[in-house]
C-alpha positions in Angstrom: -47.3 14.9 -109.6 -43.5 12.3 -110.5 -41.1 12.5 -107.9 -39.2 9.6 -105.8 -41.2 7.7 -103.2 -38.4 9.2 -100.2 -39.3 12.6 -100.6 -43.1 12.1 -101.6 -44.1 12.7 -98.1 -41.9 15.3 -96.6 -42.6 17.5 -99.8 -46.7 16.7 -98.9 -46.0 17.5 -95.6 -44.1 20.7 -96.5 -46.1 22.4 -99.2 -48.9 21.6 -96.5 -47.9 23.9 -93.7 -46.3 26.5 -96.6 -49.9 27.1 -97.6 -50.8 28.0 -94.4 -48.0 30.3 -93.6 -48.8 31.8 -96.7 -52.2 32.7 -95.9 -50.8 34.5 -92.5 -47.4 36.4 -93.7 -46.0 37.6 -97.0 -42.8 36.4 -96.8 -44.7 32.9 -96.5 -45.6 33.5 -100.6 -41.8 33.8 -101.1 -41.3 30.4 -99.7 -43.9 29.6 -101.5 -42.4 30.1 -104.9 -39.4 28.3 -103.9 -41.1 25.1 -103.0 -42.8 25.4 -105.8 -39.8 25.3 -108.2 -37.9 22.8 -106.0 -41.6 20.1 -106.8 -40.9 20.7 -110.5 -37.7 20.2 -111.1 -38.6 17.0 -109.5 -41.7 16.1 -111.3 -39.6 14.5 -113.9 -37.4 13.0 -111.9 -36.5 9.3 -112.8 -38.8 9.0 -115.5 -38.0 8.6 -119.2 -38.7 11.8 -120.8 -39.3 10.5 -124.0 -42.4 8.7 -122.6 -43.3 10.9 -119.7 -43.8 15.4 -119.5 -44.8 17.6 -117.5 -46.9 20.8 -118.2 -44.9 24.1 -117.5 -48.1 25.6 -115.0 -48.3 23.2 -112.5 -52.5 24.0 -110.9 -54.9 21.9 -112.4 -58.7 23.1 -112.5 -61.1 21.0 -113.2 -64.8 21.1 -114.3 -66.3 18.3 -113.2 -69.6 15.8 -114.5 -70.6 12.7 -112.3 -72.3 9.7 -112.9 -73.0 7.2 -110.8 -75.7 4.5 -109.6 -75.3 1.9 -106.6 -76.7 -1.1 -105.8 -77.0 -3.6 -103.3 -78.4 -7.0 -102.7 -79.5 -9.5 -100.4 -81.2 -13.0 -100.4 -82.0 -15.0 -97.7 -84.5 -18.0 -96.6 -86.2 -18.1 -93.5 -89.7 -18.5 -91.7 -91.1 -16.1 -90.3 -94.6 -16.4 -87.9 -94.6 -19.6 -88.8 -94.7 -18.3 -92.7 -91.8 -19.4 -95.3 -90.5 -15.6 -96.8 -87.7 -16.2 -100.1 -86.4 -12.7 -99.2 -84.3 -10.8 -102.3 -84.6 -6.9 -101.3 -82.4 -5.6 -103.2 -81.1 -1.3 -102.6 -81.1 0.1 -106.8 -80.5 3.9 -106.5 -81.4 5.7 -110.1 -78.4 6.6 -112.6 -77.2 10.2 -110.4 -75.9 13.4 -112.0 -73.3 15.9 -110.1 -71.2 18.6 -111.1 -68.2 20.2 -108.8 -64.7 21.9 -109.1 -61.3 19.8 -108.3 -57.6 21.6 -107.6 -54.8 20.2 -107.9 -51.0 20.8 -107.8 -49.3 18.5 -109.6 -51.0 15.7 -108.3 -52.5 16.6 -105.1 -56.1 17.9 -105.1 -59.0 18.1 -103.7 -62.8 18.6 -105.4 -66.0 18.3 -104.4 -69.4 17.6 -106.3 -73.0 18.3 -105.8 -76.1 16.5 -106.7 -78.2 17.8 -109.2 -80.4 15.4 -110.5 -81.4 11.4 -109.2 -79.9 11.1 -105.7 -80.0 13.9 -103.1 -76.1 13.6 -101.4 -72.4 14.8 -102.7 -69.3 13.2 -103.0 -66.2 15.0 -101.8 -62.5 13.0 -102.9 -59.2 13.7 -102.9 -56.2 12.7 -104.9 -52.4 11.9 -104.5 -50.8 11.0 -107.3 -46.4 10.6 -108.0 -44.4 8.2 -110.3 -45.1 5.1 -108.9 -47.5 5.3 -106.1 -51.3 6.5 -106.2 -54.1 7.1 -103.3 -57.8 8.3 -103.7 -60.4 8.7 -101.8 -64.1 9.0 -102.3 -66.8 9.9 -100.0 -70.2 9.8 -101.1 -73.6 10.2 -99.2 -77.1 10.2 -100.7 -80.4 9.4 -99.5 -83.1 7.9 -101.8 -86.5 7.4 -101.7 -87.4 5.4 -104.9 -85.5 2.2 -104.3 -86.8 -0.7 -106.2 -87.1 -4.3 -104.5 -87.4 -7.6 -105.5 -89.4 -10.2 -102.8 -90.8 -13.2 -102.4 -93.5 -15.1 -100.2 -96.4 -16.9 -99.5 -98.0 -14.0 -97.9 -97.8 -11.7 -101.0 -99.9 -12.0 -103.7 -98.3 -11.4 -107.4 -98.9 -8.0 -107.3 -98.0 -7.0 -104.2 -94.5 -8.6 -104.9 -94.3 -6.3 -108.5 -95.8 -3.2 -106.5 -92.6 -3.4 -104.4 -90.4 -2.0 -107.4 -92.4 1.1 -107.9 -92.6 2.6 -104.4 -91.6 5.9 -102.6 -90.7 5.3 -99.5 -91.8 8.6 -96.6 -88.4 8.9 -95.1 -85.3 8.0 -97.7 -83.0 5.2 -97.2 -80.0 7.1 -95.9 -77.1 5.7 -97.9 -73.0 6.5 -96.8 -69.9 4.9 -98.8 -66.3 5.4 -98.2 -63.4 4.0 -100.7 -60.1 4.7 -100.4 -57.6 2.6 -102.7 -53.7 2.7 -102.7 -51.6 1.8 -105.5 -48.5 1.1 -106.4 -46.3 0.4 -110.1 -43.5 -1.7 -110.8 -43.1 0.3 -114.0 -43.3 4.4 -113.3 -40.7 4.9 -115.6 -42.7 4.9 -118.6 -46.2 4.5 -116.9 -47.8 7.2 -115.5 -51.4 6.7 -113.7 -52.0 10.3 -112.7 -51.4 11.1 -116.9 -55.1 9.1 -116.9 -56.6 10.3 -113.7 -55.5 13.8 -113.1 -53.9 15.0 -115.9 -50.4 16.5 -113.8 -48.3 15.1 -116.3 -48.6 13.9 -120.1 -47.9 9.9 -121.3 -46.6 10.5 -124.5 -46.1 6.7 -125.6 -47.8 3.9 -124.9 -46.6 1.8 -121.9 -48.5 -0.4 -119.4 -47.4 -1.4 -115.6 -47.8 -4.7 -113.4 -49.7 -3.1 -109.8 -49.7 -3.1 -106.5 -53.1 -1.5 -105.3 -55.0 -2.3 -101.5 -58.4 -0.7 -100.4 -61.1 -0.1 -97.7 -64.9 0.1 -97.9 -67.5 1.1 -95.9 -70.7 1.1 -96.3 -74.1 2.4 -94.0 -77.4 2.5 -94.9 -79.6 3.3 -92.6 -83.2 3.1 -93.1 -84.7 2.6 -89.5 -87.5 5.0 -89.6 -91.0 4.0 -88.1 -92.7 5.2 -91.4 -90.6 2.2 -92.9 -91.6 -0.6 -90.3 -93.3 -2.3 -92.9 -90.3 -2.4 -95.0 -88.0 -4.1 -92.0 -90.8 -6.4 -91.5 -90.3 -7.4 -94.9 -87.2 -7.8 -94.3 -87.0 -9.5 -91.6 -86.4 -7.3 -88.9 -83.5 -5.7 -90.5 -83.2 -1.7 -90.2 -79.5 -0.6 -90.5 -76.4 -2.3 -92.1 -73.1 -1.4 -92.2 -70.5 -2.8 -93.9 -66.4 -3.0 -93.8 -64.2 -4.7 -96.4 -59.8 -4.5 -97.2 -59.1 -6.3 -99.9 -55.4 -6.5 -101.5 -54.4 -7.3 -104.9 -52.1 -7.3 -108.2 -53.4 -6.4 -111.5 -52.3 -4.7 -115.4 -53.1 -1.3 -116.0 -52.0 0.4 -119.9 -51.5 3.8 -121.2 -52.7 4.3 -125.1 -51.4 6.8 -127.0 -53.1 6.2 -130.4 -52.5 9.9 -131.5 -50.4 12.5 -130.6 -52.6 14.2 -127.1 -55.0 11.2 -127.4 -54.2 8.7 -123.7 -56.4 6.2 -123.7 -56.2 4.8 -120.7 -57.5 0.8 -118.3 -56.7 -1.3 -115.2 -57.9 -4.2 -114.5 -57.4 -5.8 -111.0 -58.9 -8.7 -109.5 -58.3 -8.3 -105.5 -58.4 -10.9 -102.6 -61.3 -9.5 -99.8 -59.5 -10.4 -96.6 -61.3 -8.4 -93.8 -65.5 -8.2 -94.5 -67.2 -7.9 -92.0 -70.8 -6.7 -91.4 -72.8 -5.4 -88.3 -76.6 -5.9 -89.0 -79.4 -4.5 -86.5 -82.4 -5.5 -85.6 -85.6 -4.1 -84.9 -89.1 -5.4 -83.9 -92.4 -3.8 -85.5 -96.3 -4.3 -84.7 -97.0 -5.2 -88.3 -97.8 -8.4 -87.4 -100.8 -7.5 -85.4 -101.5 -4.2 -87.3 -102.1 -7.3 -90.4 -105.0 -8.2 -88.0 -106.9 -5.4 -88.1 -109.8 -5.4 -91.2 -108.2 -1.9 -91.2 -105.0 -2.5 -92.6 -107.0 -4.4 -95.3 -108.7 -1.1 -96.0 -112.0 -2.1 -95.3 -114.5 0.8 -95.2 -111.1 3.9 -95.0 -110.8 5.8 -97.9 -106.4 5.8 -98.7 -106.2 9.7 -96.7 -108.2 6.9 -94.3 -106.1 4.5 -94.3 -102.4 5.9 -94.0 -103.6 8.9 -91.5 -104.8 5.5 -89.8 -100.9 3.7 -91.2 -98.9 6.1 -90.0 -100.4 7.0 -86.8 -100.5 3.3 -85.4 -97.1 1.7 -87.2 -94.1 1.6 -84.4 -90.1 0.1 -84.3 -88.5 -0.7 -81.7 -84.4 -1.9 -81.6 -84.1 -5.8 -81.1 -80.8 -5.6 -80.4 -77.1 -6.2 -83.0 -75.4 -8.4 -84.3 -72.2 -8.3 -86.2 -70.5 -12.0 -88.3 -67.4 -12.3 -90.7 -68.4 -13.7 -94.3 -64.6 -15.0 -94.5 -62.3 -14.5 -97.3 -63.9 -13.7 -100.9 -62.9 -12.1 -104.8 -63.7 -8.7 -105.4 -62.6 -6.6 -109.0 -61.3 -3.1 -108.8 -61.3 -1.8 -113.1 -61.3 1.7 -114.8 -61.4 3.5 -118.3 -60.1 6.3 -119.1 -60.3 8.9 -121.9 -57.7 12.4 -122.3 -57.1 14.5 -124.4 -54.4 17.6 -124.3 -54.6 21.0 -126.6 -52.5 23.3 -125.4 -53.1 24.6 -121.6 -56.2 22.7 -121.8 -57.8 19.2 -121.8 -60.9 17.0 -120.9 -61.2 13.8 -119.8 -63.8 10.8 -119.0 -62.8 8.0 -116.8 -65.4 4.9 -115.4 -64.5 3.3 -112.4 -66.6 -0.1 -111.1 -66.8 -1.3 -107.2 -68.3 -5.1 -106.9 -68.0 -6.8 -103.3 -69.7 -10.0 -101.8 -70.1 -11.1 -98.9 -71.7 -14.4 -97.4 -73.0 -15.8 -94.6 -74.8 -19.1 -93.8 -77.9 -19.4 -95.6 -78.1 -15.0 -96.5 -75.6 -13.1 -99.8 -75.1 -10.2 -101.1 -73.9 -8.0 -103.5 -73.0 -4.4 -103.4 -71.9 -2.7 -107.0 -70.6 1.1 -106.6 -70.2 2.5 -110.2 -69.6 6.2 -111.9 -68.8 7.8 -114.5 -66.6 11.5 -114.5 -66.5 13.7 -117.2 -64.1 17.1 -117.0 -62.5 20.0 -118.5 -59.8 21.3 -116.9 -57.1 24.2 -117.6 -53.4 24.6 -116.6 -52.6 27.1 -115.1 
């Protein structure tokens, strides 16, 4: 949707208000049509029509497929119970597949995708894009019971360390992430972000733009279940972690039109993270006591008997919380999109990569999250 920055807020409020009214009163449909005509008349205001044009059909209905992967790596060195441990816990989910639907009107829309393979979860997305601005929100919740880990310790053999790359948890790791980002384009007259990511307008000629952006990230990783007591023990008592990050940056985006109805769009934005807060939840376990029991080594027990003894015996208890700020760091936000328009229909594929880093004393970590969307849409 391309209209003046001063009008965007009141148009959005009025648009959704009319939707509510139209559901309860027949006269609201007439008002909705009038508002739609008003928005349509503004859709190319202030832009160069030789570069950007709005299709006659204002609605976009898009069938989406999504592949994504999350990766969290932490590294720390410490001494636990007089034993030196170099821990490099790594949570890496398998690539997961999602399908869903997105519905939008001139750049404003909602979408939901659900899991069909890999981790168990879903995505909720919201987008609002205009000529010189845009806001996007992505909420991802999922569970994973087959993570990969890298651990080094004096108490583990090489075989033990290798076995942690092929484990299956009884209680899965639960993850929720929220990413909200917004941007402002300095060349909205010739360059359209909407053309690449929601197809509410069409980029007719190649153009680029300097852009300023801001991003907020929240992540929650929780595996604090007593059946994961051995994992918590090897993670030095860490059972749950929450992360908050806020970043600002300046980058560049370019829309390349190599042929009619074809668009290749790329964006890269280095970002300065000025809020980088972590809250860790600690737990104590009885694993060290269990290790002194001859049954811990499986002496005289079948696998079934050992499992029964282990899960009846192991326990965890909350041991306090701690928060710290990692200070400022530099992260990156990068996106790539390919779109082909044919009549009222279009196909699109785009990917996005997030990379967040933190550091505190001798511990540091990196969280990466990428996804690739493929879409088929129709304008109505």
